[in-house]
DSSP file (Angstrom, degrees, kcal/mol; ACC not computed):
  #  RESIDUE AA STRUCTURE BP1 BP2  ACC     N-H-->O    O-->H-N    N-H-->O    O-->H-N    TCO  KAPPA ALPHA  PHI   PSI    X-CA   Y-CA   Z-CA
    1    1 A M              0   0    0      0, 0.0     2,-0.3     0, 0.0    40,-0.1   0.000 360.0 360.0 360.0 164.5 -124.3  -30.6  -60.6
    2    2 A N     >  -     0   0    0      1,-0.1     4,-2.2    39,-0.0     3,-0.5  -0.827 360.0 -83.6-145.9-179.0 -124.0  -30.9  -64.2
    3    3 A L  H  > S+     0   0    0     -2,-0.3     4,-2.9     1,-0.3     5,-0.2   0.866 123.0  55.3 -59.3 -43.1 -121.8  -31.9  -67.1
    4    4 A E  H  > S+     0   0    0      1,-0.2     4,-2.4     2,-0.2    -1,-0.3   0.875 108.9  48.1 -60.3 -38.9 -120.0  -28.5  -67.0
    5    5 A Y  H  > S+     0   0    0     -3,-0.5     4,-2.3     2,-0.2    -2,-0.2   0.948 115.3  42.4 -65.6 -52.6 -119.1  -28.9  -63.3
    6    6 A F  H  X S+     0   0    0     -4,-2.2     4,-2.3     2,-0.2    -2,-0.2   0.838 112.5  54.3 -69.7 -33.7 -117.8  -32.4  -63.6
    7    7 A S  H  X S+     0   0    0     -4,-2.9     4,-2.6    -5,-0.2    -2,-0.2   0.965 111.3  47.0 -58.3 -53.9 -115.9  -31.5  -66.9
    8    8 A Q  H  X S+     0   0    0     -4,-2.4     4,-2.5     1,-0.2    -2,-0.2   0.860 110.2  50.7 -58.2 -42.0 -114.2  -28.6  -65.1
    9    9 A R  H  X S+     0   0    0     -4,-2.3     4,-2.3     2,-0.2    -1,-0.2   0.898 109.6  52.4 -66.5 -41.8 -113.3  -30.7  -62.1
   10   10 A A  H  X S+     0   0    0     -4,-2.3     4,-2.3     2,-0.2    -2,-0.2   0.919 110.0  48.4 -51.7 -49.9 -111.8  -33.4  -64.5
   11   11 A L  H  X S+     0   0    0     -4,-2.6     4,-3.3     1,-0.2     5,-0.3   0.943 109.6  52.1 -61.1 -48.3 -109.7  -30.7  -66.1
   12   12 A N  H  X S+     0   0    0     -4,-2.5     4,-1.4     1,-0.2    -1,-0.2   0.929 110.8  47.0 -54.4 -46.1 -108.6  -29.4  -62.8
   13   13 A L  H  <>S+     0   0    0     -4,-2.3     5,-1.8     2,-0.2     6,-1.1   0.872 113.4  50.5 -68.5 -32.8 -107.5  -32.9  -61.6
   14   14 A M  H ><5S+     0   0    0     -4,-2.3     3,-1.9     4,-0.2    -2,-0.2   0.970 110.4  47.6 -68.9 -49.3 -105.7  -33.4  -65.0
   15   15 A Y  H 3<5S+     0   0    0     -4,-3.3    -1,-0.2     1,-0.3    -2,-0.2   0.763 107.4  56.9 -61.7 -24.1 -103.8  -30.1  -64.8
   16   16 A S  T 3<5S-     0   0    0     -4,-1.4    -1,-0.3    -5,-0.3    -2,-0.2   0.542 118.3-111.5 -86.9  -3.7 -102.7  -30.8  -61.3
   17   17 A G  T < 5S+     0   0    0     -3,-1.9    -3,-0.2    -4,-0.3    -2,-0.1   0.560  89.0 110.7  94.1   2.5 -101.1  -34.1  -62.5
   18   18 A V      < +     0   0    0     -5,-1.8     2,-0.6    -6,-0.2    -4,-0.2   0.867  66.9  62.4 -83.9 -36.0 -103.4  -36.5  -60.8
   19   19 A L        +     0   0    0     -6,-1.1     2,-0.3    -9,-0.2    -2,-0.1  -0.797  64.8 141.9 -95.6 120.8 -105.1  -37.8  -63.9
   20   20 A Y    >>  -     0   0    0     -2,-0.6     3,-1.7    -3,-0.0     4,-0.7  -0.994  58.1 -29.0-155.4 154.4 -102.9  -39.7  -66.4
   21   21 A R  H 3> S+     0   0    0     -2,-0.3     4,-2.4     1,-0.3     5,-0.2  -0.079 131.8  15.0  39.8-111.5 -103.1  -42.7  -68.7
   22   22 A E  H 3> S+     0   0    0      1,-0.2     4,-2.4     2,-0.2    -1,-0.3   0.889 130.2  52.2 -63.5 -40.2 -105.5  -45.2  -67.3
   23   23 A R  H <> S+     0   0    0     -3,-1.7     4,-2.6     2,-0.2    -1,-0.2   0.916 110.3  47.3 -57.4 -46.9 -107.0  -42.7  -64.8
   24   24 A L  H  X S+     0   0    0     -4,-0.7     4,-2.6     1,-0.2     5,-0.2   0.919 112.6  49.0 -68.2 -40.2 -107.7  -40.1  -67.5
   25   25 A A  H  X S+     0   0    0     -4,-2.4     4,-2.8     2,-0.2     5,-0.3   0.931 112.0  50.9 -67.4 -40.5 -109.3  -42.8  -69.8
   26   26 A E  H  X S+     0   0    0     -4,-2.4     4,-2.4    -5,-0.2    -2,-0.2   0.954 113.5  43.4 -63.3 -49.7 -111.5  -44.0  -66.9
   27   27 A V  H  X S+     0   0    0     -4,-2.6     4,-1.9     2,-0.2    -1,-0.2   0.849 112.8  52.3 -70.8 -31.7 -112.7  -40.5  -66.1
   28   28 A Y  H  X S+     0   0    0     -4,-2.6     4,-2.8    -5,-0.2     5,-0.2   0.960 110.0  48.7 -68.6 -46.8 -113.3  -39.6  -69.8
   29   29 A C  H  X S+     0   0    0     -4,-2.8     4,-2.6     1,-0.2    -2,-0.2   0.917 111.0  50.3 -59.4 -38.6 -115.4  -42.7  -70.2
   30   30 A A  H  X S+     0   0    0     -4,-2.4     4,-2.7    -5,-0.3    -1,-0.2   0.918 109.8  51.3 -62.4 -39.9 -117.4  -41.8  -67.0
   31   31 A L  H  X S+     0   0    0     -4,-1.9     4,-3.1     2,-0.2     5,-0.2   0.942 112.2  46.2 -57.0 -52.9 -117.9  -38.3  -68.5
   32   32 A K  H  X S+     0   0    0     -4,-2.8     4,-1.6     2,-0.2    -2,-0.2   0.891 112.8  48.9 -59.7 -42.1 -119.2  -39.7  -71.7
   33   33 A S  H  <>S+     0   0    0     -4,-2.6     5,-3.0    -5,-0.2     6,-0.5   0.933 112.3  48.9 -62.9 -44.3 -121.4  -42.1  -70.0
   34   34 A Y  H ><5S+     0   0    0     -4,-2.7     3,-0.9     1,-0.2    -2,-0.2   0.870 109.9  52.4 -62.9 -39.3 -122.7  -39.3  -67.8
   35   35 A E  H 3<5S+     0   0    0     -4,-3.1    -1,-0.2     1,-0.2    -2,-0.2   0.833 109.7  49.0 -61.4 -32.9 -123.3  -37.1  -70.9
   36   36 A A  T 3<5S-     0   0    0     -4,-1.6    -1,-0.2    -5,-0.2    -2,-0.2   0.443 118.8-110.1 -88.6   0.8 -125.3  -39.9  -72.5
   37   37 A G  T < 5S+     0   0    0     -3,-0.9    -3,-0.2    -4,-0.4    -4,-0.1   0.580  83.8 121.7  86.2   9.7 -127.4  -40.5  -69.4
   38   38 A G  S   <S+     0   0    0     -5,-3.0     2,-0.3    -6,-0.2    -4,-0.2   0.755  72.2  35.8 -82.4 -23.0 -125.8  -43.9  -68.6
   39   39 A I  S    S-     0   0    0     -6,-0.5    -2,-0.1    -9,-0.1     2,-0.1  -0.912  81.0-121.7-133.4 159.2 -124.6  -43.0  -65.1
   40   40 A S     >  -     0   0    0     -2,-0.3     4,-2.0     1,-0.1     5,-0.1  -0.321  32.9-100.4 -95.4 175.2 -126.1  -40.8  -62.4
   41   41 A D  H  > S+     0   0    0      1,-0.2     4,-2.4     2,-0.2     5,-0.1   0.828 119.9  57.4 -65.1 -34.6 -124.5  -37.8  -60.7
   42   42 A K  H  > S+     0   0    0      2,-0.2     4,-2.1     1,-0.2    -1,-0.2   0.893 107.6  46.8 -65.8 -36.9 -123.5  -39.9  -57.6
   43   43 A V  H  > S+     0   0    0      2,-0.2     4,-2.1     1,-0.2    -2,-0.2   0.878 113.9  48.0 -72.8 -34.0 -121.4  -42.3  -59.8
   44   44 A M  H  X S+     0   0    0     -4,-2.0     4,-1.4     2,-0.2    -2,-0.2   0.895 111.5  51.2 -68.5 -38.5 -119.8  -39.3  -61.6
   45   45 A Q  H  X S+     0   0    0     -4,-2.4     4,-2.4     1,-0.2    -2,-0.2   0.897 110.5  48.7 -62.1 -42.8 -119.1  -37.7  -58.3
   46   46 A Y  H  X S+     0   0    0     -4,-2.1     4,-1.9     1,-0.2    -2,-0.2   0.865 106.9  57.2 -66.5 -37.9 -117.5  -40.9  -57.0
   47   47 A A  H  < S+     0   0    0     -4,-2.1     4,-0.4     1,-0.2    -1,-0.2   0.856 113.6  38.0 -61.6 -34.3 -115.4  -41.3  -60.2
   48   48 A L  H >< S+     0   0    0     -4,-1.4     3,-0.8     1,-0.2     4,-0.5   0.840 111.9  57.6 -86.7 -33.8 -113.8  -37.9  -59.6
   49   49 A D  H >< S+     0   0    0     -4,-2.4     3,-1.0     1,-0.2     6,-0.2   0.850  95.3  67.7 -63.0 -32.7 -113.6  -38.2  -55.8
   50   50 A R  T 3< S+     0   0    0     -4,-1.9    -1,-0.2     1,-0.3     9,-0.2   0.847 106.4  38.5 -53.3 -35.1 -111.5  -41.2  -56.2
   51   51 A Y  T <  S+     0   0    0     -3,-0.8    -1,-0.3    -4,-0.4    -2,-0.2   0.387  83.4 113.9-104.7   3.4 -108.7  -39.2  -57.7
   52   52 A D    X>  -     0   0    0     -3,-1.0     4,-2.4    -4,-0.5     3,-1.4  -0.624  68.4-135.0 -65.8 120.8 -108.9  -36.2  -55.5
   53   53 A P  T 34 S+     0   0    0      0, 0.0    -1,-0.1     0, 0.0    -4,-0.0   0.817 103.7  49.6 -56.0 -29.2 -105.7  -36.2  -53.5
   54   54 A E  T 34 S+     0   0    0      1,-0.2    -5,-0.0     2,-0.1    -2,-0.0   0.766 120.5  34.6 -79.5 -23.1 -107.4  -35.4  -50.4
   55   55 A L  T X4 S+     0   0    0     -3,-1.4     3,-1.9    -6,-0.2     4,-0.2   0.572  87.1  96.2-104.5 -11.7 -110.0  -38.2  -50.8
   56   56 A E  G >< S+     0   0    0     -4,-2.4     3,-1.9     1,-0.3    -1,-0.1   0.778  73.7  62.4 -56.5 -34.9 -108.2  -40.9  -52.5
   57   57 A P  G 3  S+     0   0    0      0, 0.0    -1,-0.3     0, 0.0    -2,-0.1   0.736  98.2  63.2 -58.0 -19.0 -107.4  -43.0  -49.4
   58   58 A L  G <  S+     0   0    0     -3,-1.9    -2,-0.2     1,-0.2    -8,-0.1   0.553  99.5  54.6 -82.8  -7.0 -111.2  -43.4  -48.9
   59   59 A F    <   +     0   0    0     -3,-1.9    -1,-0.2    -4,-0.2     4,-0.1  -0.701  56.0 159.5-131.1  81.7 -111.7  -45.3  -52.3
   60   60 A P        +     0   0    0      0, 0.0    -1,-0.1     0, 0.0    -2,-0.1   0.594  57.4  73.3 -80.0  -8.8 -109.3  -48.4  -52.4
   61   61 A F  S    S-     0   0    0      1,-0.1     2,-0.0     2,-0.0   -11,-0.0  -0.766  86.0-104.4-110.1 151.5 -111.3  -50.2  -55.1
   62   62 A P        -     0   0    0      0, 0.0    -1,-0.1     0, 0.0     0, 0.0  -0.281  18.8-132.8 -73.8 161.3 -111.7  -49.5  -58.8
   63   63 A L              0   0    0      1,-0.2   -16,-0.0   -16,-0.1   -17,-0.0   0.912 360.0 360.0 -74.9 -46.3 -114.7  -47.9  -60.3
   64   64 A F              0   0    0      0, 0.0    -1,-0.2     0, 0.0     0, 0.0   0.327 360.0 360.0-112.8 360.0 -115.3  -50.3  -63.3
């Protein structure tokens, strides 16, 4: 997976109405950290999976 994949997935979540305010800011910060090499693929995947409507019940705790 790469930055393009994660960016597209974040856009899809945003357009579907799942990402808003704090969630959008959290995902944006995670994307910027991933771009800078501060977090791994797994952490970025987790950040996006948390807000996927089908997977959200599996992630009851905040990322940061």
